Every structure is written in structure tokens, then in C-alpha cells.
N, C-alpha and C positions, 0 to 999 in steps of 0.2 A: 324493884322494875327492873334491876341488872335478869331477875327469875323471868321475865317477859323474855329479855334479849336471847336468851339462852332456849329458850323452851321455842321461840320461832327456827333458831338456829335449828332446833335438835327435829322441828317437826319438816323441815326442806330437808335434812338429811336423811330421815327414815322414811319420807314420801317420795323420795330422788330412789333409797334401796329397793322401797318395795317396787317401784314400777320397771327397775332395771334387771330383778334378779335372777327371773327366770327368762331372761329372756341371750344369757349365754355368755360365752366367752366374746364370740366375736362381735354382736350387735352392740353389750358393752365399750368394745374398744370404740368403737365406731362415735358410742355417746361421749367418749369421755375427749376423746377425736371432737368432735363438734358443740360439747359445751367450753372445752377452751379457749380452740377460736373464734368461736363468736363470741364469747367474754370481751375475749382480747379485741377482735372487731371492734366492740360496743365501746371499749374503753379506748382507743384509740382513734375514734371518730365525731367521740357524743357534744365534746367540747366546742368547736367550730360548730355543729349545729344547733347545738344550744344557745351560741351567743348569735348567731345569723338570725333565729327565730326573735329574739327581745329585742334584736333591731330593728327588724320588722314589724313590729306592731304587737307583740306577744310580750313585751318588758313588765307589764306588770304582773305576768306571773315569775319572775324569774327564780322566785325559790322553789318553783316544780320544776321551772324546766330540764335542770340538768337530770331528775331522778327519771322524768318521764322519756329525756332521749337516750340515757343510758338502754333503760329497758324496752323501749321498742325497736333501737336500734341492735338489738341483743335478740329477741323472738325474732324478727325478719334475717338475720342474718344464721340463727337456729334450722329456720324454716327451710332456707335455700342450703345452707350446708345437708340438713338431711334429705333433702331431694335428691343433692350431688351426689353426697357420699354414700345415702343408703340405697338409692336407687338406678342413678346411672353406673356409677364406679364400683357398687357390690350388687351386680345383681343377685349373684349368687349366694347365699350362706356359706360361711365357710366352718367345716365342723373339724370338731376337735375327738381328741379320744375321749373316754367316759373320763378316768381320773383329772385329767387337766382341764376339761369342760366344768366340770364338778365342783372343782377347786377354784378355777379363775372365773368362773360366770360370777359367784356371790364375792369376792377378792375388786372385781374390775364394778362391781354394782356398788360397792364402797366406797372405791373410789371414786367414781362417779358423781355418789350421794356427799363425800367430803367435799371437792370439787363446786359442786352445784350450792353448798352450802356456805364458802368462801365467796363464791360471787355475790351471794345476797347479803351478805354483813359487810362486803364493800361495797356496794352501793346504800347499805342503811346510811354511810357518810353524807349523801347527795339526798337522801329523804328530806321533807320539808319538816324534822323536830326541832326541840329545841336542842342546845351545845350539849347540855349534861344527860342527856335523856340516857335509857337505860342503866338507869345507876353511875353513868360515864362510862360506859363498857366504849363508846366513842372517841376518848378522849384518851389519848397513848402520851407515856415519854419516851424521850430517846432510847430508853433500853426494854424495853416492851419486845417480846418475842413473839416470830411469823408462826412458831409451835404453837403457842395459847392464846394467840390471837386470829382467830382464822379472817377476821379481814384482813389485818396487816399479810399473812398466808397470799392470799389471792392477790393484794398490792404489789408485795415482793416477786409475784410471776407475770404483773402486768410492765411492771420497772423493766425486769432481767428483759422481756421479751420485744416491749416496746423503748430498749436505748436508746435516743438518739444517735448513737454510733452504728447500731446494728441497722438503725432505718435512714441515714444519711443526712438529710436537709430537717430540719424542723428542731424543738427541744422537746420531745421527747415526752415521755411518762415518768410523774415524780413520785412515789411514793408521801415522801414530805411534804410537797406541795396539795397534795389531793388529800391529806388527811386536815394539815393546816386552814388552806383555804376551805373546807366544805364547816373547818371548825368554825372560822369567824362567820362564815355564811350563816351558821345556826345560831350560831352570837348575834345577829343581826336580827336574824327571824325574831328571837325573843321582843325586840323592842316592838315590832310590828304591833297591830291590831288584829291582823286577819294575813292570810296567806296573798291577798294583791295587795300589790305596792304601786300608791297612789303616785300618777307621773304626770 
């Protein structure tokens, strides 16, 4: 089952890479910024919105709310960022001389693919799966490395960027809390008969 996890991540990486490879260095740099900022916006804001939705009567869908809100916020933020960055701030495409664009285009498309792969891997923690899904790929020990675990790579980026010291008031984002909370949620889901919680 762990092969399915890596197949999903490889598909995301190569799909993003293929979509970006012919766009060039400038467009790919904007895509990297959009993926990064949209993902951070989604990870920084999904929790209160999911709790609000659960409190307002959608509590029976508690196992899918976090996952849905992360992706809904990400898509909305990405569309807005794309409009602002690509169409308002950068109306003219910047051109680079041949060796820079020839090497930089594929390199930045690989970075965009890696970021997107890491983001998808991190959101799989919130997906309504069993705790040990994908052969336990989402269950981490303290010594696991962000280099070999793309989900931890994204969560490390989010923890650094959304640190409470950087943001001021609030608790900020914690990698360990995110992994442990969703691990407990997936363990609770295993005991349920369906995704809908009886209230």
C-alpha cells in the first residue's frame, strides 16, 4: 500500500513538472511563489473555519471538514494570487538570455513540482483515511527526516513561516500537533461505521 502513496506523489510531481516545464523561468518563479503562499494561507486559516463549520451544523462531517477546507482555501488563494501576481503585477513576461532560461525553466518547474508534491502529501494527513493508511507512511516517529518525507518537508516550511513569533498573537502552526492530531482523528475514524458522525 505504501507504493500507492509514492505513486500519488510521483504523479503530482510529474504532472506539475510537465505543466510548468515550457513556461520558462519567470512564469515558473511566479508559480512557485503562488504555490508557497497559497499553501501557507490554507494551512494558516483552515482550522478556525473548519471548527466554525462544525459548530454551525456540519459537525457530522467532522472527518472531512479539515481536508475540504484546506483544499478550498488553497484553490481560492491560488486563483487570487495567480490573478494578482500574473495579471496585475506582472503584465509583461520577463525574458532571460538563452542559457539562463534554458536551464532555469526546467529547474524551477522541478521546484514547483516538489512543492506541490509536498503540499499534497501534507494534506493527506487530514484526509478521511485509516491511521495506518498507505502502509503507515503518514505515521511518523520523532527521528523522521523532512528530506525523505515530503509531508514533513511541507509541514516544516509551514511551521517556520507560521511560527507564533513571526505572527504575533495566536498559537501559530505546529508540525507535531498537526501530525499527532490527525493521527488521532484517523484512529477515531477507524472506529466509525461511516464518514458521517451521529450527533
